[in-house]
BAMARRO-697286 format. One line per field, with one value per residue (C-alpha): z negated, x negated, y; residue in three letters. Coordinates in Angstrom, 1 decimal. Layout:
BEGIN
up c(Z	...)
east c(X	...)
north c(Y	...)
residu c(ALA	...)
This chain:
BEGIN
up c(0.0	0.8	-2.2	-1.0	2.2	0.2	-1.7	1.5	3.0	-0.1	-0.1	3.6	3.3	0.3	2.1	4.6	2.2	-1.1	-2.0	-2.1	-5.8	-6.6	-4.6	-6.4	-9.7	-8.7	-7.4	-10.7	-12.8	-10.7	-11.0	-14.8	-15.2	-12.9	-14.7	-18.2	-19.6	-22.8	-22.5	-23.4	-20.2	-18.1	-20.0	-19.8	-16.2	-15.2	-16.9	-15.6	-11.9	-11.1	-12.5	-9.7	-6.9	-5.6	-5.0	-1.2	0.9	2.5	5.8	7.0	10.6	12.2	12.6	8.9	7.9	10.2	8.5	5.1	6.1	7.4	4.1	2.0	3.7	3.1	1.6	3.1	1.3	3.4	1.0	-1.2	-2.3	-2.9	-6.7	-6.5	-4.3	-6.7	-9.7	-7.8	-7.2	-10.9	-11.8	-9.1	-10.6	-13.9	-14.5	-14.6	-15.2	-18.7	-18.0	-21.6	-22.0	-18.6	-19.2	-22.6	-21.2	-18.3	-20.8	-22.8	-19.8	-18.7	-22.2	-22.5	-18.9	-18.0	-15.0	-12.4	-13.8	-14.0	-10.3	-9.4	-11.5	-10.2	-6.6	-7.2	-8.6	-5.4	-5.4	-8.9	-10.1	-11.9	-10.1	-11.9	-15.2	-14.1	-13.6	-17.0	-16.4	-12.9	-14.3	-16.9	-14.1	-12.6	-15.8	-16.2	-15.9	-13.8	-10.1	-9.0	-11.1	-9.9	-6.3	-6.9	-7.8	-5.2	-2.1	0.4	-2.3	-1.6	-5.3	-6.0	-2.9	-3.8	-7.6	-8.7	-9.2	-7.8	-10.9	-11.2	-7.4	-7.6	-10.5	-8.7	-5.7	-7.9	-9.8	-6.6	-5.5	-8.9	-8.6	-5.1	-3.7	-0.2	0.3	3.7	2.3	0.3	1.6	3.0	2.2	4.5	3.7	0.0	0.6	-1.3	-2.0	-5.6	-4.7	-2.1	-4.6	-7.0	-4.3	-3.4	-7.0	-7.2	-4.1	-5.7	-8.8	-6.7	-4.7	-7.9	-9.2	-5.9	-5.1	-1.9	-1.3	0.0	3.5	3.3	0.7	3.4	5.0	2.2	2.2	5.9	6.0	3.3	4.1	3.9	2.8	0.7	1.7	5.3	4.1	2.6	5.8	7.7	5.3	6.0	9.8	9.3	6.9	6.8	8.1	11.3	9.3	7.2	10.3	11.9	8.7	8.6	12.2	11.6	8.6	10.4	13.2	10.7	9.2	10.2	10.0	13.3	11.8	11.5	15.3	15.8	13.4	15.1	18.6	17.5	15.3	16.8	20.3	21.1	18.0	18.9	22.3	20.8	18.4	21.2	23.5	20.8	20.7	17.2	14.7	11.1	12.2	14.3	11.4	9.1	11.4	12.4	9.2	6.3	7.1	8.7	5.4	3.2)
east c(0.0	-1.2	0.1	-1.3	0.7	3.8	3.5	2.9	6.0	8.2	6.8	7.5	11.1	11.8	10.4	13.2	16.1	15.0	14.8	11.4	11.7	12.5	9.6	7.3	8.4	7.9	4.4	3.5	4.8	3.0	-0.3	0.0	0.9	-1.8	-4.5	-3.6	-0.8	0.8	3.3	6.2	5.5	6.1	9.2	10.8	9.8	11.3	14.6	14.7	14.4	18.1	17.9	15.6	16.2	19.7	21.2	21.4	20.7	17.3	18.9	15.9	15.5	14.4	11.0	10.9	11.8	9.2	6.6	7.8	7.3	3.9	2.9	4.4	5.5	9.2	9.9	13.2	14.5	17.6	20.0	17.5	18.5	16.3	16.4	15.4	12.4	11.5	11.6	9.5	6.9	6.8	6.3	3.6	1.8	1.3	-2.3	-2.6	-6.3	-5.5	-3.1	-1.7	-1.1	0.5	2.9	3.8	4.8	6.7	8.5	9.6	11.0	12.9	14.3	15.7	16.8	20.4	22.1	20.8	17.3	17.4	18.3	15.4	13.0	14.2	14.0	10.4	9.3	7.6	5.5	4.2	0.8	0.5	3.5	3.1	3.8	7.3	8.9	10.8	11.9	13.2	15.1	16.6	17.9	19.6	21.4	22.9	26.6	25.9	26.3	24.2	21.3	21.7	21.7	18.6	16.7	18.2	19.0	16.2	13.7	10.7	9.9	12.2	11.2	7.5	7.6	10.7	10.4	13.2	15.3	15.2	15.9	18.9	20.4	20.0	21.9	24.7	25.0	25.5	28.2	29.9	29.8	31.2	28.0	26.8	23.8	22.5	20.5	18.3	14.8	13.7	17.2	17.0	13.3	14.1	17.1	16.7	18.7	19.3	20.9	23.0	24.4	25.1	27.0	29.0	30.0	31.0	33.1	34.9	35.6	37.1	39.3	40.5	41.5	43.3	40.8	38.9	35.3	33.0	32.2	28.6	28.0	27.9	24.8	22.7	24.5	24.2	20.5	21.1	24.7	25.2	28.0	30.5	29.2	30.1	33.6	33.8	32.8	35.3	37.9	36.9	37.1	40.6	42.1	39.9	40.3	38.6	35.6	35.5	35.5	32.7	30.6	31.3	30.3	27.1	26.4	27.1	24.8	22.0	22.6	20.1	22.8	24.2	27.7	27.6	27.3	30.1	32.4	31.6	32.3	35.5	37.0	35.7	34.2	34.7	32.6	30.0	29.7	29.3	26.6	24.7	25.0	23.7	26.8	27.6	24.7	24.4	23.3	26.5	28.6	27.0	27.7	31.3	32.5	30.5	29.2	32.5	34.3	31.7)
north c(0.0	3.5	5.3	8.7	8.3	7.5	10.7	12.6	11.2	12.0	15.5	16.0	14.7	16.8	19.9	19.6	19.7	21.2	24.9	26.6	27.4	23.8	22.6	25.1	23.8	20.2	20.9	22.6	19.8	17.2	19.0	19.3	15.6	14.4	16.4	15.0	17.1	15.8	13.0	15.2	17.2	14.0	13.1	16.5	17.0	13.7	14.5	18.1	17.3	17.7	21.3	22.2	19.6	19.0	15.6	16.0	12.9	12.9	11.9	9.9	9.1	5.8	7.4	8.3	4.8	3.3	5.6	4.4	0.8	1.5	3.2	0.4	-2.7	-3.4	0.1	1.3	4.4	4.5	6.2	8.1	11.5	14.5	14.3	10.6	11.5	14.2	11.9	9.3	11.9	12.8	9.2	8.7	11.7	9.9	8.9	5.1	4.4	3.2	0.3	-0.1	3.6	3.9	1.0	2.3	5.7	4.0	1.7	4.7	6.5	3.4	2.9	6.4	6.9	7.7	6.0	8.4	8.3	4.5	4.3	6.4	4.3	1.0	2.2	3.2	-0.2	-1.3	2.0	1.7	0.5	-2.9	-4.4	-7.8	-6.0	-4.9	-8.3	-8.3	-4.7	-5.6	-8.6	-6.3	-4.1	-7.2	-8.0	-4.5	-3.9	-0.8	-1.6	1.3	0.2	-3.4	-2.3	-0.1	-3.3	-5.6	-3.5	-2.5	-3.0	-5.3	-5.8	-8.8	-10.8	-10.3	-10.8	-12.7	-16.5	-18.7	-18.5	-14.7	-14.4	-16.7	-14.9	-11.6	-12.9	-14.4	-11.1	-9.2	-11.6	-11.3	-7.5	-7.5	-6.0	-7.0	-9.3	-8.1	-5.2	-7.6	-7.6	-11.1	-12.5	-15.5	-16.2	-16.6	-18.9	-22.2	-25.4	-24.6	-21.3	-23.0	-25.4	-22.6	-20.6	-23.7	-24.2	-20.5	-20.9	-23.8	-21.8	-19.0	-21.4	-23.1	-19.6	-19.0	-16.2	-15.4	-16.2	-13.5	-14.8	-13.5	-16.2	-18.9	-17.3	-18.8	-22.1	-22.9	-24.0	-26.5	-27.5	-31.2	-33.6	-31.7	-28.3	-29.2	-30.1	-26.6	-25.0	-27.1	-25.8	-22.2	-22.8	-24.2	-21.8	-18.7	-15.2	-14.1	-12.8	-16.0	-18.2	-16.3	-16.6	-20.4	-20.7	-18.9	-21.1	-24.3	-23.3	-23.1	-26.5	-29.2	-31.9	-33.3	-33.3	-29.5	-29.1	-31.5	-29.7	-26.4	-27.8	-29.5	-26.8	-23.6	-24.0	-20.3	-19.3	-21.9	-20.4	-16.9	-18.1	-19.9	-16.9	-14.5	-12.4	-13.6	-13.2	-12.3	-8.8	-8.5	-9.8	-7.3	-4.4	-5.4	-7.0	-5.6	-2.1	-1.2	-1.9	-0.1)
residu c(MET	ASN	ARG	SER	ARG	VAL	LYS	GLU	LEU	LEU	SER	GLU	TRP	LEU	GLY	ARG	VAL	ALA	ALA	ASP	ASP	GLY	LEU	ASP	TRP	LEU	HIS	GLU	GLN	ARG	GLU	GLU	ILE	ALA	THR	GLY	ALA	PRO	ARG	ARG	THR	PHE	TYR	THR	SER	PHE	SER	ALA	VAL	THR	ARG	TYR	ILE	ASP	LYS	HIS	ASP	LEU	ASN	LEU	SER	THR	GLU	ASP	LEU	ASN	ALA	ALA	ASP	GLU	ALA	ARG	SER	GLY	TRP	GLN	PRO	VAL	ASN	TRP	SER	ALA	ASP	GLN	ALA	GLY	ARG	THR	LEU	ILE	VAL	LEU	SER	LEU	PRO	HIS	GLU	ASN	LYS	ASP	GLU	TYR	LEU	HIS	VAL	LEU	ASP	ARG	VAL	PHE	THR	HIS	ALA	ASP	VAL	GLY	GLU	SER	VAL	ALA	LEU	TYR	GLN	ALA	LEU	PRO	LEU	LEU	PRO	TYR	PRO	GLU	ALA	HIS	ARG	ASP	ARG	ALA	ALA	GLU	GLY	VAL	ARG	THR	ASN	MET	THR	SER	VAL	LEU	GLU	ALA	VAL	ALA	HIS	ARG	ASN	PRO	TYR	PRO	ALA	GLU	HIS	PHE	ASP	GLU	GLY	ALA	TRP	ASN	GLN	MET	VAL	LEU	LYS	LEU	ILE	PHE	GLU	GLY	SER	PRO	LEU	TYR	PRO	ILE	HIS	ARG	LEU	ASP	GLU	ARG	ALA	ASN	PRO	THR	LEU	ALA	ARG	MET	LEU	VAL	ASP	TYR	ALA	HIS	GLU	ARG	TRP	ALA	ALA	ASP	ARG	SER	VAL	PRO	PRO	GLU	LEU	TRP	ARG	LEU	VAL	GLY	PRO	TYR	ALA	GLN	ALA	SER	ALA	LEU	ASP	ASP	LEU	GLU	ARG	VAL	LEU	HIS	ASP	GLY	THR	ALA	ALA	GLU	ARG	GLU	ALA	ALA	ALA	LEU	ALA	LEU	SER	ALA	SER	PRO	VAL	ALA	ARG	ALA	GLU	THR	LEU	LEU	GLN	ASP	GLU	ALA	PRO	GLU	LEU	LYS	GLN	GLU	VAL	GLU	SER	GLY	SER	LEU	THR	TRP	LYS	ASP	PHE	GLN	GLU	LYS	ARG	LEU	GLU	ALA	MET	ALA)
C-alpha cells in the first residue's frame, strides 16, 4: 500500500467539495498531530471534523476509484462523504512508530466513537498500520446492531477478505443476511465462498421457509459452487415456486454446481434461463444491477 498516495487522493477529493476554511483547519490539525501534539489534540480534532467539513458525498469518478485501487488494492471508497475522508486523514496523521502507544490511542477513539465516527473508523481499517492488530476490532464491528457500522466493515472494504479467518468471514456474511444487507458489495465475495458457509446458508433458508418467510435470492450465490443432494432439491424448489428474481438466482447457482444433476435440473426446469446463463446475458453482475441495485 502507498499510504502517502492514499493521503494525497483523500486531500485531492476533499479539495473539490470542502470549503477553504474547513480545509485550512484540517491541514493545521493534521500538522499538529503528525508532529507530536498531545493525544487530546487528536481526540478533539477527530470528533470536531463535522464542525468544519460538511457531509457531502465525494462523488468519486471511475478514474478516482481506479486511482484508489492502485494506491491500495481493493480500496473502493464509493460512497464516502467529505467528513469521512477528513476523519480518515486525521487518523492517518497519527504517528505510529510506537506500536503499543498507537494501538492504545486508536483503541480509545474506537471505544468512545459515536455511530458516524465509527463508520469512518471501520471504513479506514484497510488503510491503517498494523492491520493484523485490528482483527478483533473488525469482528466487533460485525457483531454490532448498527447496520451502517456493519456495512462499513463488510462493504467495499478489503480488510475482511484479507484478515478474517473462515469462521469470522462466515459470521459476517450471515449477519449481513440477517440484517437484510446485500452481499454483492463484499470484496472477494466469490473467492471466499466455502462449503461450511454454504451449509449454514441452506440451514438459514430452511428456517425462513419453515416460518413462511422469503429467502434472499442472493444467498444462493454462495451455495451454488457446493450445491449437492438436498441443496439441489432446494434450488429445484426455487425454480418451481420462486419469483422471477429468485428463479434467476437459482439458475445462476445451479450453473456453478459441479454436480451433473444441476445441469439436468436447469435444462428440464428452466431451459430459457439456462440459455441466458450460457450466453452470458444472465450473470451475477447482471442480477446485481437489475434485481438488487434497482431496489436499493
